[in-house]
C-alpha positions as CSV (number, residue, x, y, z in Angstrom):
1,X,36.7,88.7,66.7
2,X,34.3,91.4,67.6
3,X,35.6,95.0,67.7
4,X,33.2,95.8,70.6
5,X,32.4,94.3,74.0
6,X,28.8,93.2,74.3
7,X,26.5,94.8,76.8
8,X,26.9,91.7,79.1
9,X,30.7,92.0,78.8
10,X,30.6,95.7,79.6
11,X,28.6,94.9,82.8
12,X,31.2,92.3,83.8
13,X,34.0,94.7,83.1
14,X,32.2,97.4,85.2
15,X,31.7,94.9,88.0
16,X,35.4,93.9,88.1
17,X,36.7,97.5,87.8
18,X,34.3,98.8,90.6
19,X,35.3,95.9,92.9
20,X,39.0,96.7,92.4
21,X,38.4,100.4,93.0
22,X,36.5,99.6,96.2
23,X,39.5,97.7,97.5
24,X,41.9,100.6,97.0
25,X,43.3,102.3,100.2
26,X,42.0,105.8,101.0
27,X,45.1,107.6,99.8
28,X,45.2,106.1,96.3
29,X,41.5,106.6,95.7
30,X,41.7,110.1,96.9
31,X,44.6,111.0,94.6
32,X,42.8,109.4,91.7
33,X,39.7,111.5,92.5
34,X,41.7,114.7,92.8
35,X,43.1,114.1,89.4
36,X,39.6,113.5,88.1
37,X,38.5,116.9,89.4
38,X,41.4,118.6,87.9
39,X,40.7,117.0,84.4
40,X,37.0,118.0,84.5
41,X,38.2,121.6,85.3
42,X,40.5,121.5,82.3
43,X,37.6,120.6,80.0
44,X,35.5,123.3,81.6
45,X,38.2,125.9,81.1
46,X,38.5,125.0,77.4
47,X,34.7,125.2,76.9
48,X,34.5,128.6,78.7
49,X,37.2,130.1,76.5
50,X,35.9,128.8,73.2
51,X,32.2,129.5,73.8
52,X,32.7,132.6,75.9
53,X,35.1,134.0,73.4
54,X,32.3,134.3,70.8
55,X,29.9,137.0,72.2
56,X,28.8,138.0,68.7
57,X,27.8,134.4,67.9
58,X,26.1,134.2,71.3
59,X,23.9,137.1,70.4
60,X,23.0,135.9,66.9
61,X,22.9,132.1,67.3
62,X,23.1,130.9,71.0
63,X,22.4,127.3,69.9
64,X,25.7,127.1,68.1
65,X,27.5,128.5,71.1
66,X,25.9,125.8,73.3
67,X,27.1,123.2,70.7
68,X,30.6,124.6,70.7
69,X,30.6,124.5,74.5
70,X,29.5,120.9,74.5
71,X,31.9,119.8,71.7
72,X,35.1,120.7,73.6
73,X,34.0,120.1,77.2
74,X,34.4,116.2,76.9
75,X,38.2,116.7,77.0
76,X,38.1,116.2,80.7
77,X,35.9,113.1,80.7
78,X,38.0,111.5,78.1
79,X,41.1,112.1,80.1
80,X,39.5,110.6,83.2
81,X,38.6,107.4,81.5
82,X,41.8,107.0,79.4
83,X,44.3,107.8,82.2
84,X,42.6,105.9,85.0
85,X,41.5,108.9,87.2
86,X,38.3,108.8,89.2
87,X,34.9,110.5,88.9
88,X,32.1,110.4,91.5
89,X,29.4,110.6,88.9
90,X,30.6,107.5,87.1
91,X,30.9,105.7,90.4
92,X,27.2,106.4,91.0
93,X,26.4,103.7,88.4
94,X,29.5,101.4,88.5
95,X,29.5,100.8,92.2
96,X,25.8,99.8,92.1
97,X,26.8,97.0,89.7
98,X,29.3,95.6,92.2
99,X,26.8,96.0,95.0
100,X,24.0,94.1,93.2
101,X,26.5,91.2,92.5
102,X,27.5,91.3,96.2
103,X,31.1,92.1,95.4
104,X,31.0,95.2,97.6
105,X,28.9,96.0,100.7
106,X,26.6,99.1,101.0
107,X,29.1,100.6,103.4
108,X,32.0,100.1,101.0
109,X,30.0,101.6,98.1
110,X,29.2,104.7,100.2
111,X,32.9,104.9,101.2
112,X,33.9,105.0,97.5
113,X,31.3,107.6,96.7
114,X,32.4,109.8,99.6
115,X,36.2,109.6,99.0
116,X,35.6,110.2,95.3
117,X,33.3,113.2,95.9
118,X,35.8,114.7,98.3
119,X,38.8,114.2,96.0
120,X,36.8,115.6,93.0
121,X,35.9,118.6,95.1
122,X,39.5,119.2,96.0
123,X,40.7,118.8,92.4
124,X,38.0,120.9,90.9
125,X,38.5,123.8,93.3
126,X,42.3,123.6,92.8
127,X,41.7,123.7,89.1
128,X,39.4,126.8,89.5
129,X,42.3,128.6,91.3
130,X,45.1,127.3,89.1
131,X,43.3,127.8,85.7
132,X,41.6,131.1,86.5
133,X,43.1,133.2,89.3
134,X,46.7,132.0,89.1
135,X,46.9,132.3,85.3
136,X,45.2,135.7,85.2
137,X,43.0,134.3,82.4
138,X,39.7,135.5,83.7
139,X,40.3,139.3,84.0
140,X,37.3,141.7,83.7
141,X,38.2,142.6,80.1
142,X,38.0,139.1,78.7
143,X,34.6,138.0,77.1
144,X,34.7,134.6,78.7
145,X,34.8,136.1,82.1
146,X,31.3,137.6,81.7
147,X,30.2,134.3,80.2
148,X,31.4,132.5,83.3
149,X,29.7,134.9,85.7
150,X,26.4,134.7,83.8
151,X,26.6,130.9,83.8
152,X,27.2,130.8,87.5
153,X,24.3,133.1,88.3
154,X,22.0,131.0,86.1
155,X,22.9,127.8,87.9
156,X,22.2,129.3,91.3
157,X,18.9,130.8,90.1
158,X,17.3,127.4,89.2
159,X,14.7,126.0,91.6
160,X,15.6,122.9,93.6
161,X,13.6,120.5,91.4
162,X,15.0,122.0,88.2
163,X,18.6,121.5,89.4
164,X,17.7,118.0,90.6
165,X,16.1,116.9,87.3
166,X,18.9,118.4,85.3
167,X,21.3,116.5,87.5
168,X,19.4,113.3,86.8
169,X,19.6,113.7,83.0
170,X,23.2,114.8,83.1
171,X,24.4,111.7,84.9
172,X,22.3,109.4,82.8
173,X,24.2,110.7,79.8
174,X,27.6,110.7,81.7
175,X,27.1,107.0,82.7
176,X,25.9,106.1,79.2
177,X,29.2,107.7,78.1
178,X,31.1,105.4,80.5
179,X,29.2,102.3,79.3
180,X,29.9,103.2,75.6
181,X,33.5,103.9,76.4
182,X,33.9,100.5,77.9
183,X,32.2,98.9,75.0
184,X,35.1,99.9,72.7
185,X,38.4,97.9,72.5
186,X,40.5,100.7,71.0
187,X,41.4,104.3,72.1
188,X,39.6,106.1,69.3
189,X,36.4,104.0,69.9
190,X,36.4,104.9,73.6
191,X,36.9,108.6,72.8
192,X,34.0,108.7,70.4
193,X,31.8,106.6,72.8
194,X,32.5,109.1,75.6
195,X,32.4,112.2,73.6
196,X,28.8,112.1,72.1
197,X,26.7,111.7,75.3
198,X,28.9,114.1,77.3
199,X,28.6,116.7,74.5
200,X,24.8,116.1,74.6
201,X,24.4,116.8,78.3
202,X,26.5,119.9,78.2
203,X,24.9,121.4,75.1
204,X,21.5,120.8,76.7
205,X,22.5,122.7,79.8
206,X,22.1,119.9,82.2
207,X,23.9,119.9,85.6
208,X,27.0,117.9,86.6
209,X,28.1,118.3,90.3
210,X,31.8,117.9,89.6
211,X,31.8,120.4,86.7
212,X,29.9,122.9,89.0
213,X,32.7,122.4,91.6
214,X,34.9,124.0,89.0
215,X,32.6,126.6,87.4
216,X,31.1,128.3,90.4
217,X,34.4,128.5,92.5
218,X,36.0,129.8,89.3
219,X,33.3,132.4,89.0
220,X,33.8,133.3,92.7
221,X,37.5,133.9,92.1
222,X,36.5,136.1,89.1
223,X,34.4,138.3,91.2
224,X,31.0,136.5,91.5
225,X,29.5,137.5,94.8
226,X,28.1,134.4,96.4
227,X,28.8,132.5,99.7
228,X,29.9,128.9,99.8
229,X,26.8,127.9,101.8
230,X,24.5,129.4,99.1
231,X,26.4,127.5,96.4
232,X,26.0,124.3,98.3
233,X,22.3,124.7,99.1
234,X,21.1,126.3,95.9
235,X,23.1,124.1,93.4
236,X,25.5,121.5,94.7
237,X,23.1,119.5,96.9
238,X,20.2,119.2,94.4
239,X,22.6,118.5,91.5
240,X,24.5,115.8,93.5
241,X,21.3,114.1,94.5
242,X,20.1,114.2,90.9
243,X,23.5,112.7,89.7
244,X,23.1,109.9,92.2
245,X,19.6,109.0,91.0
246,X,20.5,109.3,87.4
247,X,23.6,107.1,87.6
248,X,22.5,104.5,90.1
249,X,18.8,104.1,89.4
250,X,18.6,104.8,85.7
251,X,21.9,103.3,84.4
252,X,23.7,101.0,86.9
253,X,20.7,99.2,88.4
254,X,18.8,98.4,85.1
255,X,21.9,97.2,83.3
256,X,23.1,94.9,86.1
257,X,19.6,93.5,86.4
258,X,19.4,92.9,82.6
259,X,22.8,91.3,82.3
260,X,23.1,89.2,85.5
261,X,21.7,85.7,85.3
262,X,19.5,84.8,88.3
263,X,20.9,82.3,90.7
264,X,18.4,79.6,89.5
265,X,19.7,79.9,86.0
266,X,23.3,79.6,87.1
267,X,22.5,76.5,89.2
268,X,20.6,74.9,86.3
269,X,23.5,75.6,83.9
270,X,26.0,74.0,86.3
271,X,23.9,70.8,86.7
272,X,23.5,70.4,82.9
């Protein structure tokens, strides 16, 4: 017996899981998404403390600091997949699979995206408050506080197209992580499959809308002077659009097309 699911089996699994998720009532899907936002915030917190706590290394070897940040950040993504929470960025690809196979309607897909996005926002913002302000972890004297403030400023300084394209690449890697995680049949295999692509997008400095729902509100609570409207316009909107394109167009759509037999082939197989 194979220790991995084939690409075709992964697409079938994604289709089934996405269809089941689309059938969930509003309350259940919202709570799953809130949990997902909280878990992403937890991964972000760990990455900030580890990478931000090494200012000397940052000055001498910033590439290693980026690698450290990326290495520990996947904690949240692994928790989302292994515990059955929900993440908007993964849904960008998975719901397209169910849509292509006509197991969900366009309106249902948009409903899942919307509820997931709202729940992730609530969870990530709660995490920003609970992990930073309420714990008194990001006080001005801590090195990771300045690291967080600098990161938030950099994210808001990027032009629209830069944020958009970084969002595209980030979610290509996130959704590849989802696919690789589903290809494994054991917990360790899933963890490794998720960890590598997520580490890659974070270390490269790409943009993930749900992670930014944690990082920038956390920076605001730590003293970063920015309005919510500026955060939305300068970062969250272009990054979210990029995440949608990266997940739906570059992962979900090609894989469901590659591993779904045309109706003519299915009809011929039944006749034979």
